[in-house]
C-alpha positions as CSV (number, residue, x, y, z in Angstrom):
1,X,61.9,-14.2,-35.9
2,X,64.1,-11.2,-35.9
3,X,66.1,-10.2,-32.8
4,X,64.2,-6.9,-32.6
5,X,60.8,-8.6,-32.6
6,X,62.1,-11.1,-30.0
7,X,63.3,-8.3,-27.7
8,X,59.9,-6.5,-28.1
9,X,58.0,-9.6,-27.2
10,X,60.2,-10.1,-24.1
11,X,59.7,-6.5,-23.1
12,X,55.9,-6.9,-23.4
13,X,55.9,-10.2,-21.4
14,X,58.0,-8.5,-18.8
15,X,55.6,-5.6,-18.5
16,X,52.6,-8.0,-18.3
17,X,54.4,-10.0,-15.6
18,X,55.1,-6.8,-13.7
19,X,51.5,-5.7,-13.8
20,X,50.3,-9.1,-12.7
21,X,52.9,-9.1,-9.9
22,X,51.7,-5.7,-8.7
23,X,48.1,-6.9,-8.7
24,X,49.0,-10.1,-6.9
25,X,50.8,-8.2,-4.2
26,X,47.8,-5.8,-3.9
27,X,45.4,-8.7,-3.4
28,X,47.9,-10.6,-1.2
29,X,48.5,-7.5,0.9
30,X,44.7,-6.9,1.3
31,X,44.2,-10.5,2.3
32,X,47.1,-10.4,4.7
33,X,45.8,-7.4,6.6
34,X,45.4,-8.6,10.2
35,X,41.8,-9.0,11.4
36,X,41.4,-6.9,14.6
37,X,39.5,-8.7,17.3
38,X,38.7,-5.5,19.3
39,X,40.4,-6.8,22.4
40,X,41.5,-4.1,24.9
41,X,42.9,-4.6,28.3
42,X,40.2,-3.4,30.7
43,X,42.6,-1.8,33.0
44,X,43.5,0.8,30.3
45,X,42.0,4.3,30.3
46,X,41.4,6.6,27.4
47,X,44.9,8.0,27.9
48,X,46.4,4.6,27.3
49,X,44.8,4.2,23.9
50,X,46.7,5.1,20.7
51,X,44.2,7.6,19.5
52,X,46.5,9.1,16.9
53,X,47.3,8.9,13.2
54,X,44.9,8.9,10.2
55,X,41.7,7.1,9.5
56,X,39.1,7.4,6.8
57,X,35.4,8.0,7.5
58,X,33.1,6.7,4.8
59,X,29.6,8.3,4.8
60,X,26.6,7.4,2.8
61,X,25.3,10.8,1.6
62,X,22.2,9.6,-0.3
63,X,20.9,13.1,-1.2
64,X,24.4,14.3,-2.3
65,X,23.7,17.6,-0.6
66,X,26.0,19.7,1.5
67,X,23.2,20.0,4.1
68,X,23.2,16.2,4.7
69,X,27.0,16.3,5.1
70,X,27.0,19.0,7.7
71,X,26.2,16.7,10.7
72,X,28.9,14.0,10.1
73,X,31.5,16.7,9.2
74,X,30.8,18.5,12.5
75,X,31.6,15.3,14.4
76,X,34.9,15.0,12.5
77,X,35.8,18.5,13.5
78,X,34.8,18.0,17.1
79,X,36.7,14.7,17.4
80,X,39.9,16.1,16.0
81,X,39.6,19.0,18.3
82,X,39.3,16.6,21.3
83,X,42.0,14.3,20.0
84,X,44.5,16.6,18.2
85,X,46.9,13.7,17.3
86,X,44.2,12.0,15.2
87,X,43.3,12.9,11.6
88,X,39.9,11.8,10.2
89,X,39.6,11.9,6.4
90,X,36.0,12.4,5.4
91,X,34.7,10.7,2.2
92,X,31.3,10.1,0.6
93,X,30.4,6.8,-1.0
94,X,27.0,5.3,-1.7
95,X,26.1,2.3,0.4
96,X,25.7,0.2,-2.8
97,X,29.4,0.3,-3.2
98,X,30.3,-1.0,0.2
99,X,30.2,-4.8,-0.3
100,X,32.7,-4.5,-3.2
101,X,34.8,-2.0,-1.2
102,X,34.9,-4.4,1.7
103,X,35.9,-7.3,-0.5
104,X,38.7,-5.2,-2.1
105,X,39.8,-3.8,1.3
106,X,39.5,-0.1,0.5
107,X,36.5,0.7,2.6
108,X,36.9,3.4,5.2
109,X,38.2,2.5,8.7
110,X,34.8,3.7,10.0
111,X,31.7,3.6,7.7
112,X,27.9,4.0,7.8
113,X,25.4,1.2,7.9
114,X,22.0,0.2,9.3
115,X,21.1,-2.9,11.3
116,X,20.5,-5.1,8.3
117,X,23.8,-4.0,6.6
118,X,25.7,-4.5,9.9
119,X,24.5,-8.1,10.2
120,X,25.3,-8.8,6.5
121,X,28.8,-7.3,6.7
122,X,29.6,-9.3,9.8
123,X,27.9,-12.6,9.1
124,X,28.6,-12.9,5.4
125,X,31.8,-10.8,5.0
126,X,33.5,-11.1,8.5
127,X,34.3,-7.4,8.1
128,X,33.4,-5.7,11.4
129,X,35.4,-5.2,14.6
130,X,33.5,-5.6,17.9
131,X,33.6,-2.5,20.1
132,X,32.5,-3.7,23.5
133,X,36.0,-3.7,25.0
134,X,36.5,-0.1,24.2
135,X,33.5,1.1,26.1
136,X,35.1,1.1,29.6
137,X,38.4,2.7,28.5
138,X,36.5,5.3,26.7
139,X,34.5,6.0,29.9
140,X,31.1,5.8,28.1
141,X,28.0,5.8,30.3
142,X,25.9,3.0,28.8
143,X,23.1,3.8,31.2
144,X,22.6,7.1,29.5
145,X,21.9,5.6,26.1
146,X,18.4,4.5,25.0
147,X,18.4,0.8,25.1
148,X,16.3,0.6,21.9
149,X,19.1,2.4,20.0
150,X,22.2,0.6,21.4
151,X,20.5,-2.9,21.1
152,X,20.0,-2.2,17.4
153,X,23.8,-2.2,16.9
154,X,24.3,-5.6,18.6
155,X,25.0,-8.9,16.9
156,X,25.0,-12.0,19.0
157,X,25.1,-9.9,22.1
158,X,28.1,-7.8,21.0
159,X,28.2,-4.2,19.9
160,X,29.3,-3.8,16.3
161,X,27.3,-0.8,15.1
162,X,27.4,2.5,17.1
163,X,24.1,4.3,16.7
164,X,24.2,7.9,15.8
165,X,20.6,8.7,16.7
166,X,17.4,7.3,18.1
167,X,14.3,6.7,15.9
168,X,11.5,6.3,18.4
169,X,8.1,5.8,16.7
170,X,5.6,8.6,17.1
171,X,2.6,10.1,15.3
172,X,2.1,13.3,13.4
173,X,-1.4,14.7,13.6
174,X,-3.7,17.0,11.8
175,X,-4.7,19.5,14.5
176,X,-7.2,21.2,12.2
177,X,-9.4,18.0,12.3
178,X,-9.3,18.0,16.1
179,X,-10.1,21.7,16.3
180,X,-13.1,21.2,13.9
181,X,-14.3,18.3,16.1
182,X,-14.0,20.4,19.3
183,X,-11.4,18.0,20.8
184,X,-8.9,19.5,23.3
185,X,-6.0,17.1,22.5
186,X,-3.1,16.7,24.9
187,X,0.1,15.9,23.0
188,X,2.2,15.7,26.2
189,X,1.3,12.1,26.9
190,X,0.6,8.8,25.2
191,X,-3.1,8.1,25.2
192,X,-4.1,4.7,26.4
193,X,-5.1,2.4,23.5
194,X,-8.9,2.3,24.4
195,X,-8.9,6.0,24.8
196,X,-7.1,6.5,21.5
197,X,-9.4,4.1,19.7
198,X,-12.5,5.9,21.0
199,X,-11.1,9.2,19.8
200,X,-10.3,7.9,16.4
201,X,-13.8,6.4,16.0
202,X,-15.2,9.8,16.9
203,X,-13.2,11.5,14.2
204,X,-13.9,8.9,11.5
205,X,-16.6,9.7,8.9
206,X,-18.2,6.9,6.9
207,X,-20.9,7.7,4.4
208,X,-22.9,5.0,2.5
209,X,-20.2,2.4,3.2
210,X,-17.3,4.7,2.1
211,X,-14.7,6.0,4.5
212,X,-14.5,9.8,4.0
213,X,-12.2,10.6,6.9
214,X,-10.1,8.3,9.1
215,X,-9.2,8.8,12.7
216,X,-5.7,7.3,12.1
217,X,-3.4,6.1,9.3
218,X,-0.6,3.6,10.0
219,X,1.8,1.5,8.1
220,X,0.5,-1.7,9.7
221,X,2.8,-3.9,7.6
222,X,6.0,-2.1,8.7
223,X,8.0,-3.9,11.4
224,X,8.1,-0.7,13.5
225,X,4.3,-0.8,13.8
226,X,3.2,-4.4,13.8
227,X,5.7,-5.5,16.4
228,X,4.4,-3.0,18.9
229,X,0.9,-4.6,18.5
230,X,2.4,-8.2,18.6
231,X,4.0,-7.2,22.0
232,X,1.3,-4.8,23.1
233,X,-0.8,-7.2,25.2
234,X,2.1,-8.9,26.9
235,X,2.7,-11.7,24.5
236,X,6.0,-12.8,23.0
237,X,6.1,-13.3,19.2
238,X,9.7,-14.5,19.0
239,X,11.8,-16.6,21.3
240,X,15.4,-16.0,20.3
241,X,16.7,-18.1,23.2
242,X,14.9,-21.3,22.1
243,X,15.1,-20.1,18.4
244,X,11.4,-20.1,17.7
245,X,8.7,-17.9,16.3
246,X,5.7,-18.1,18.7
247,X,3.0,-15.8,17.3
248,X,0.0,-18.2,17.2
249,X,1.1,-19.9,20.4
250,X,0.3,-16.8,22.4
251,X,-3.2,-15.6,23.0
252,X,-1.8,-12.2,23.9
253,X,0.1,-11.8,20.6
254,X,-3.0,-12.8,18.7
255,X,-5.0,-10.3,20.6
256,X,-2.7,-7.6,19.4
257,X,-3.0,-8.9,15.8
258,X,-6.8,-8.9,16.0
259,X,-6.8,-5.4,17.5
260,X,-4.8,-4.1,14.5
261,X,-6.9,-6.0,11.9
262,X,-10.2,-5.1,13.5
263,X,-9.3,-1.4,13.5
264,X,-8.8,-1.5,9.7
265,X,-12.0,-3.5,9.1
266,X,-14.0,-1.0,11.2
267,X,-12.8,1.8,8.9
268,X,-11.2,4.1,11.4
269,X,-7.6,3.0,10.8
270,X,-6.4,3.6,7.2
271,X,-3.7,1.0,6.2
272,X,-1.1,3.2,4.6
273,X,0.5,2.0,1.3
274,X,-1.7,-1.1,1.0
275,X,-5.2,0.5,0.9
276,X,-5.1,0.0,-2.9
277,X,-4.9,-3.8,-2.3
278,X,-7.9,-3.8,0.0
279,X,-11.2,-4.5,-1.8
280,X,-13.4,-5.1,1.2
281,X,-13.4,-1.4,2.2
282,X,-14.0,1.7,0.1
283,X,-12.0,4.9,0.8
284,X,-12.5,8.4,-0.5
285,X,-9.8,10.3,1.4
286,X,-7.3,11.2,-1.3
287,X,-5.7,14.6,-1.5
288,X,-2.9,13.6,-3.7
289,X,-0.4,11.1,-2.5
290,X,-0.5,11.9,1.2
291,X,-4.1,11.8,2.4
292,X,-3.1,14.1,5.3
293,X,-6.1,16.4,5.1
294,X,-8.5,13.4,5.6
295,X,-6.7,11.5,8.4
296,X,-6.0,12.8,11.9
297,X,-3.1,10.7,13.3
298,X,-0.5,9.4,10.9
299,X,2.7,7.2,11.2
300,X,5.8,9.3,11.6
301,X,8.9,7.1,11.5
302,X,11.9,9.3,11.8
303,X,13.1,12.9,11.9
304,X,14.2,12.5,8.3
305,X,10.6,12.6,7.3
306,X,10.2,16.1,8.8
307,X,10.9,18.2,5.7
308,X,8.6,16.2,3.3
309,X,5.6,15.9,5.7
310,X,6.1,19.3,7.3
311,X,6.0,21.0,3.8
312,X,3.0,18.8,2.8
313,X,0.9,20.0,5.8
314,X,2.0,23.6,5.4
315,X,1.1,23.6,1.7
316,X,-2.5,22.6,2.6
317,X,-2.5,25.2,5.3
318,X,-3.2,22.6,8.0
319,X,-2.2,23.0,11.6
320,X,-0.2,20.0,12.7
321,X,2.1,18.7,15.4
322,X,3.7,15.6,16.9
323,X,2.4,13.2,19.6
324,X,3.6,10.0,21.2
325,X,2.4,6.6,19.8
326,X,-0.6,5.4,21.8
327,X,0.2,3.3,24.9
328,X,-0.8,-0.3,24.4
329,X,-1.5,-2.3,27.6
330,X,2.2,-3.4,27.5
331,X,3.6,0.0,26.6
332,X,6.5,-0.5,24.1
333,X,7.8,1.7,21.4
334,X,9.6,0.4,18.4
335,X,12.9,2.1,17.9
336,X,15.4,2.1,15.0
337,X,18.8,3.4,14.5
338,X,21.5,3.7,11.9
339,X,25.1,4.3,12.7
340,X,28.8,3.5,12.2
341,X,30.9,0.4,12.2
342,X,34.7,-0.2,12.3
343,X,36.4,-2.2,9.5
344,X,38.2,-5.1,11.2
345,X,41.2,-4.8,8.9
346,X,41.8,-1.2,9.9
347,X,45.5,-0.4,10.5
348,X,44.5,2.0,13.3
349,X,42.0,0.2,15.5
350,X,42.2,2.5,18.6
351,X,41.6,5.7,16.6
352,X,38.8,4.0,14.5
353,X,37.1,2.6,17.6
354,X,37.4,5.9,19.5
355,X,35.9,7.8,16.6
356,X,33.0,5.4,16.2
357,X,32.3,5.4,19.9
358,X,32.6,9.2,20.0
359,X,28.9,9.2,18.8
360,X,28.0,7.8,22.2
361,X,29.5,10.9,24.0
362,X,27.8,14.2,24.7
363,X,30.4,16.0,22.6
364,X,29.7,13.8,19.6
365,X,26.0,14.0,20.0
366,X,25.9,17.7,20.3
367,X,28.2,18.1,17.3
368,X,26.0,15.9,15.1
369,X,22.5,16.9,16.1
370,X,23.0,20.7,16.4
371,X,23.6,20.8,12.6
372,X,21.2,20.7,9.6
373,X,21.0,17.0,8.8
374,X,21.1,16.0,12.4
375,X,18.4,13.9,14.1
376,X,17.3,12.9,17.6
377,X,20.1,12.5,20.2
378,X,20.4,9.0,21.7
379,X,21.5,10.2,25.2
380,X,18.8,10.5,27.8
381,X,20.6,13.4,29.4
382,X,20.1,15.4,26.2
383,X,16.3,14.8,25.9
384,X,15.3,18.1,27.4
385,X,17.8,20.3,25.6
386,X,16.6,22.4,22.7
387,X,19.6,22.3,20.4
388,X,18.2,19.4,18.3
389,X,14.5,20.3,18.3
390,X,13.8,21.4,14.8
391,X,17.1,23.1,14.4
392,X,17.3,25.0,11.1
393,X,13.7,24.3,10.2
394,X,10.5,26.5,10.3
395,X,9.0,24.2,12.9
396,X,10.9,24.8,16.1
397,X,7.7,25.3,18.0
398,X,6.5,21.8,17.4
399,X,6.3,19.1,20.1
400,X,9.7,17.5,19.5
401,X,9.6,16.1,23.0
402,X,7.4,13.4,21.6
403,X,10.5,11.8,20.1
404,X,12.0,11.1,23.5
405,X,9.1,11.0,25.9
406,X,9.3,7.3,27.0
407,X,13.0,6.4,27.0
408,X,12.5,3.2,29.1
409,X,9.9,1.8,26.7
410,X,12.1,1.6,23.6
411,X,12.5,-1.7,21.9
412,X,14.6,-2.5,18.7
413,X,12.3,-2.5,15.7
414,X,14.4,-4.6,13.3
415,X,13.6,-8.3,13.2
416,X,17.2,-9.0,12.3
417,X,18.3,-7.8,15.8
418,X,16.3,-10.7,17.2
419,X,16.7,-13.5,14.7
420,X,19.0,-14.7,11.8
421,X,18.8,-12.8,8.5
422,X,16.9,-15.7,6.9
423,X,14.1,-15.4,9.5
424,X,14.0,-11.6,9.1
425,X,13.5,-12.0,5.4
426,X,10.4,-14.2,6.0
427,X,8.9,-11.2,7.8
428,X,9.9,-8.7,5.2
429,X,7.8,-5.6,4.4
430,X,6.5,-7.2,1.2
431,X,5.6,-10.4,3.0
432,X,3.7,-8.5,5.8
433,X,1.9,-6.3,3.2
434,X,0.6,-9.5,1.5
435,X,-0.3,-11.1,4.8
436,X,-2.4,-8.1,6.1
437,X,-4.1,-7.5,2.7
438,X,-5.2,-11.2,2.6
439,X,-6.5,-11.1,6.2
440,X,-8.4,-7.8,5.8
441,X,-9.9,-8.9,2.5
442,X,-11.1,-12.1,4.1
443,X,-9.0,-14.5,2.0
444,X,-7.5,-15.9,5.3
445,X,-8.1,-15.6,9.0
446,X,-5.3,-14.2,11.2
447,X,-4.6,-17.6,12.9
448,X,-4.2,-19.5,9.7
449,X,-2.2,-16.9,7.8
450,X,0.2,-16.3,10.7
451,X,0.5,-20.0,11.5
452,X,1.7,-20.6,7.9
453,X,4.3,-17.9,8.3
454,X,5.3,-19.1,11.7
455,X,5.7,-22.7,10.5
456,X,7.9,-21.6,7.6
457,X,10.1,-19.5,9.9
458,X,10.5,-22.3,12.4
459,X,11.4,-24.9,9.8
460,X,14.0,-22.5,8.4
461,X,15.4,-21.7,11.9
462,X,15.8,-25.5,12.6
463,X,17.7,-25.9,9.3
464,X,20.0,-23.0,10.2
465,X,20.7,-24.6,13.6
466,X,21.4,-28.0,12.1
């Protein structure tokens, strides 16, 4: 081999070695980033925290529109105005990239997630920093926050995800149907269940065995809805202290189940999204993909549904508004929230924690929810303010107070906030769709179907404990 070729080969090997070395140092450096435990001396005040320097804020802008980015960007500006020594770098990244970015260590110091993601990132990736210890130094009034929202962000009793909004379950209703029926409906209160049931039966039209109009339409398979009925007569469907599912053990829980199933079987409650799987009841209420002209009361899950449903009602020239979910005997309102977590390998923990918890302050909430893309504030003290009620929409005259009418009745909707991920998966939306379809079609009775699901969940839970 010539000396020239030998030198070239040595040069190539040296270059490859250098590249490998750089990569190794990058991986080593990421792996060696210290894990922040979130500990803060409780005698400290906000002035003692090192809220300075730069952090990156990773946002999941699913629509990719500037309108959706307005709310989080407003919080960035407000935070830097209140803490001039801090710099928050805003970036957008789809949530599907987060697991890889967490593994590689380049996720933002603060990033978006929902309750399921938060549990996944903490339990399976050990990626999140607990934020409890920062609450007192930040002087945050926990009594002013809807419990259903803050509890959604807790894992094993500790706060990991800071909610940005409250998603209290309400109904949207077709006022044109009520007017036609001569009903003077009061949307300023939650109707008692028996009163609501009687009204829905009055509004339902069934001709020759076919439902032509329904009093109500609900996503009965959705954890936000079925859990309210499981709890609605005072029963307890899950015991996360003794690590058991207790649906069929409780007469009160089964009463709630039977109320829900019977309402569908009687024809006055339309089972949204699974009606096509029901062969024991005939429906003729289609007006496209929404059925909104043929049902009076309908599931309204979150403010993010406003544009789609508001435009749908308006396009059919229907009068519509919001009202609270009916009050079951044990009045409870399923509540969801999404929010922000802190990466536990952040190099700037005080600033990252302060920014995430800024969403629990009045300044942060006003900044976020006064913008297009905002939602419902999670502070009780802001419930009566108008800045968030249909801001930037044609519907500012609607009854937005329904979103925050019963702050002391809110309960986390996500099963994962009450049980391990493996148990939550057993009660997935797909599983509950199949369960309710089988019961309504008569392929199984409620007791048998739910006992099967309960047994499976309890066997899995015991395996997890062992």
